N, C-alpha and C positions, 0 to 999 in steps of 0.2 A: 659517500655511498647513498644510492637511491633505492628505495624498496619498491617503488612503482614506476620504473623507467618508461614503460610503454603501455601502462594500463590506466589511462584516465580519459575522460570524455574529450578533452582538448586534442589529444593525439588522433582520436577517431574522427573528429570534425575535420582536422587538417587533412587527413588521408582522403576522406570522402569529398572534400572540396577540390583537392588536386585531381582526383579521379574524374571530376566533372569539369576540369579545366577552368576552374574559377579562381580569380584572385581573391584575396581577403576583402578588398574593397568591393568587389562584385558581389560576394556573398553577403557582406554587410548591407549593401543596397537591396538585395533581393529579400533578405530576412527581416530587415528593420532593426537588427542588432547593431549597436554602434560599433564602428570600426575598432576603436580603442578597446572596447570590451571584448570583441571577437579575438583580437590578437592576444590579449591577456589569457582568454580561455584556452586558446590553442597552446599557449606556452605552459598552461597549467597553473598560472598565477591567480586566476580567478576560477572559483568553482562555478560551473555553468548553472544558472537557475533553471528550474523546470520551464519557466516562460521562454527563456532564451533557447533551450534545447528544442522546445516545440516549434519555435519560429524557424530555427535552422533546419529542423527535420522537414518542415513544409517546403522551405526553399529549395532543398536538395531532393525532395520527393522521396524520402526514406522514412521508415518507421522510427519512432522514438527509441525503441529498444536497439536499433542498429547503432545509434549514437551512444547509448549508455553501455552497450556491450553485453546486454543480458540475452540469455542466461550465462552465468560465468561457469562454463562447462568443465574446465580443468579443476577448479575448486570443488564443484559439485561431485566430480568423479572421485577426488581425493577424500571427500567426506562421505562417500558411498551414498549419496542422495540421488544421483542420476538414475540409479537402477530402480528407484521407486516410482519414477514418473510413468513408465509404460504400464504397470499394473493399474494405476489410477485412470489412465486414459482408456484401458480396456474395460474397467469397471463402469465408467461413464457410458460406454457404448452398448450396454445390454439393457438399457432402461425400459425399452418397449417390448422385450421378449417374453414377458410374463414371468411366472414363477419357474425357477430352475429346479428340475426334478432331482438333481443331484445334491441340492442344498436343503438341509433341515434347519430352518430358521428358529432361533430362540424366541422367547416371548417378547412382545413389543416393548414391554416395560424395561427389560434388560437392554435391548437395543437402544432405547432412548437414553438410558443411563450411560451407555458406552459413547453415544453420540455427544452427549453433554461433556463427557470426559475429554473427548478430542477437541471440542470447542475451548475447554479450559486449557488444554495443552497448548494450543495455538496462542492463546492470550498470555500464557506463561513463557512464550518464546521457545517452546519445545517442538520445533518444526519437524525434526526427524522422527519423533515419536508419532506425531499426527500423520505424517506422510507414509510411515510404514504400516499403519493400522487402518487407514481410511478406505483403501480399496476393498479389503475383505469385508469390512462393515457395509459398504455400499452394496456389494453383491448379495450379502445376507439380507439386508433390509429391503432390497429390491424384490426379493422373493416374498418376504413377509408382507410388504405393501400390496403386491399383486394378489396374494392369497387372501388378505383381509378386506382390501378395498375400502378402507376407512380413512377419514381425514387424518387421524392421528398417525397412521402408517405413512401417508404421503408426507406429512410434516417432519417425521423423523428422517425420512429420505432427503427431504429438502435441506435439513440441517447438515446432513453429511455431504450433500452437493456443495453447500456453502463452505464447509471445511476444505473440500477439494479446491475450491476457488481461492481460499485463503493461502493454502500451501503453494498452489501454482503462482499466485501473485508474488509471494514473498521469495520464491526461488527464481522468478523472472521468466516463467513460461506463460507469456501472454495468450497464446492460442489455446492452451489448456484451460486457462482461467475463463476464456470466453465459452468454451465448451461446457464447463461446470455451471456457468451461469445459465446457459440454455436449459440445462437439465433442471436447475433450481426452479426456473420459471414453469417448466413442464410439471414438476411435482406440486408447486404452489397452486397451479390452476386446478389440479385434481383434488387438492384439499380445499378448494374454494376459499382460500385465505387472502383477504385483502391486505392483511398486515404483512404476510410474506411477499405479497405482490408488490407492495410499497418498498419493502427491503430489497427485492430484486432490482427495482429501478434504481435504488440507491447504489447498489454494487455495480450495476451497469454504468451508471454515471461515473463512478470512480475509474472504470476502465477507460472511458473517454477522457477523463482528467489526466490519466497517465500518458495518454497518447497526444495530449496537447489540443484536443478537439473540444474547446470549451463551449462553443455555441451549442453543439449537440449534447454535451454533458448537461448544460443548464436546462435544456428542453426535457431531458430525462429526469432531472430533479423536479421540474414542474409536473411532469407526468406522474412521478412517484408521489408527490403531494396530493394530486387529484385521486390517485388510486387509494392511498391510505385514508383519504377523506371518506371513502365508501365503507370503511370498517366501522363497527360499532364502537362507541366511546369506551376506551379502556386505557389502562396504564401502558400496555404494549403499543397501542396506537400513538399515544403521546411520545413514547420513546423513539419510535421510527420516524415520526414527524419531525421531532427535534434533530435527529441524526441527519435527515434529509436537508434540513436547513444548514447544519454544519458543513455537509458536503457542498451545498450551494455557496457557502461563504468562501471556501477555498477555491471553488471553480471561478467565482467572480474575482477573487484576489488574483489568481493567475492570469485572468484576462485583463487585469488592471482596471477593473470596474469597482472602484472603492465604495460608491454609495450602495451598490447592490450587495457587496460583500458585508458591509456593516449592517445592512437591513437583515440579512440572513442570520448574522450573529445575534442581533437583538431579539429576533424571533426565537432562536434556540435558547437564549438566556431566559426569556419569559417562560418557555416551556419547562426548562430545567428547574426553575423555582417551584414549579408544581410537582415534578416527578421526583426531585431529589436525586441522589446518586443511584443510578440503575445499572450498574456495570454488567450484570448478568442477564438482563432482558435482551434476548437474541444476541447476547454477548457483544453489544455495540459500545459498551462502556460510556453510555450517555449519562450526563449530569453536569453539574457546575464545573467540575474539574475538566471535563472534555471541552466545555465551552471556553474556559480560560486557555487551555492548550491550543485550541483552534485560533484564538485571538492572536497568539504568538505567531502561529503559522500564517495567518492572513496578513499581518504586518510585514512578515518577511516576503510574502508573495508580492506585496505592493512596494517592495524595495525600500521599506521603512525599517532598516536593520537596527538602527539605534533604538527605535521604539520597541522593536521586537525583543532586543536583549534586555531593555529596561523592564518590560512587562514580564519576561521570563524570570528576572531576578526577584520579582515579588511573588512568584507562583510557588506554592508548596504543594507537591504531588503526594497524596497519601501513600503510605508504605504498602498498602494492599491493593493499589491500583494495578490494572493489568500491565505486566512487564513489557509486552509487545508494544503497547501504546506509549509507555514511559520511554522505552528505547528509541522509538521514532521521534518523540519529543526532543530528546537530547541530540539526536542527529540534526534536527532542524535548528536547535539552539547553536550547535557547533557551527553550522553554515552561517548563521547570522553573526556570530562572534568573529568568524574569520573575515567576513566582509567589513566589519567595523575595525579591523586591525587587532583585535584581542586574540592574538594567536595562541598564547599559552592557555587562556580560558577555553578556546575552541578545542584544543587538544584534550583538556580535562573533560569537556562534554563528550568527545568521542569515546574516551575511556569509560565514562558513565553509560553511554549507549551499549558499548561492548559488555560491560559487567552486568548490565540489567538483562540483556537478551542476546547473548553472543551468536547464536545461530542466525538470528535475524540480522544483526548488525553486519555480519560478514557479507551478506548478500544484498545489502542496502546501497544503491547507487550513490545516494547522497553522502553516505559515510566514506565511500571510496573517493569520490571527487573532492570532498572537503579535505581529506587526508592528502591527496595529491597536491592541492593548493597550498596547504601548510607546508608540505615538503619543499615546494618551489620557493616558498617565502623564507624558509629557514636556511641560514648558512651553516649553523652547527646544531646538529640534531642529537638529542640525548638517546641513549641506548633504548630506553622505553618507547621512544617515538619510532625508531627503526624496527623494533620487535613488533610493533603494531602493524606496520606495513607488511612485514613478513608473514604475520598471521593472516592478513587479508588475502594474500595470494599463495598461501601454503598449498602445495600440490602433493604433499606426502603425509 
C-alpha cells in the first residue's frame, strides 16, 4: 500500500520532462543533475535536493513551485485554510487608500500587542490562527497608521505585513508572499527604519533562495547588510545583521560555494556570541542555536549529509525555542538521514517535525518528498508510517 502514489516531486519532474519531449539523459545534460540521480528522483527513491530542483526548474523553464506542487490546494481546502487567502490578499491591497472611514481603530498599543501575538503564533506553528486574524488586523492598523502618521504606526503595520509573508510562504503561495514583502518595504520606508529595511532584504533574499536564484539572492543579502549598516548601533541591528549572514550561508550552500557559506556562518557565530539568544527580536530566532541549526542545513546543502547528521546528533535544541524553526530543523535532519541510509532515524525525525508543528510540517515540501523517498525505499511499512502519509494528503 502506498500513501503518496502520485504526490511527490519526482512524478512531477517526469511529467514536465515528457511534456517537453526530453529524455532523462537530455534533461540531465541540460540541468547538470547527474543522470543516475535524476532517475532515482523521478522514481521517488531520492528526495530531490533544493539545489537539484532549482537546476531542473531552470532547465525546463518553470517555477520551482511547479515542481514542488505548491500550494497543496486539496489539503488546504480540507483544512479550511484556502478561504483565508483571499481576505489577506484584499487587506494587502488597501495599503495606500488612507484611513477607512468605516473602521474605528483601537489604540496603537493594543494593535502592537495583537501583532506580536500573531508573530508568536507563527513561531509556535499556529498557522491557521495567524492566517485567520491577520487580514482584519492589517485593515485596522492601516487605518491607524494613516491617521497617526507616526513611525510606530508604520512599524506595527510592517510587522503585520511580515506575518502575511510568513503565512503565505508556509502555505506555498509565492505570489502572495511577494506582495506582502512589497507592502513591508512600503511601510518600512515610511517608518524610516533601516533595521526593518535590512530585514526586508533578508526576507526578499529568502524568496529568491526558494526559487533557486542564488546569485540574485546573494546580492540581496549584500544589499541588506549595507542597509542595516546605516542603522544606529543597537541589539536589533546586530540581530538582523547576524540573520542576514545566516541567510547568506544557506544561499551559498545551495549554490555549492563552500568558502562563502562557511564565511557567513563564522560571521553569524561571531555576532551571536555578542547578542546571545535573541529569539523575540523581530522574531528571527537569532542566536547560537540558530547558528548551529544553520550549520546542519549548510552541510546538507553542500551534500555533506554524513557531517550534517553527525552535527545534528550533537545539537541540543532548547525546549522553549520556536516550534516553527524546530520543526523545520527536523525536516532537514530527516532528509540528511534519508540520504545516508538511516531510514528509521529519518522517519523518527519526520515524526518529530510533525509533533513539534503539525500545521507547518503538513505543508512542507521537504517533509513530503522525504516521506515519498522513504516509502520507495521500504518494502514493509509499519502502520504508523502509512498513517503519516495519509495525514499528509488528508482531504477530509
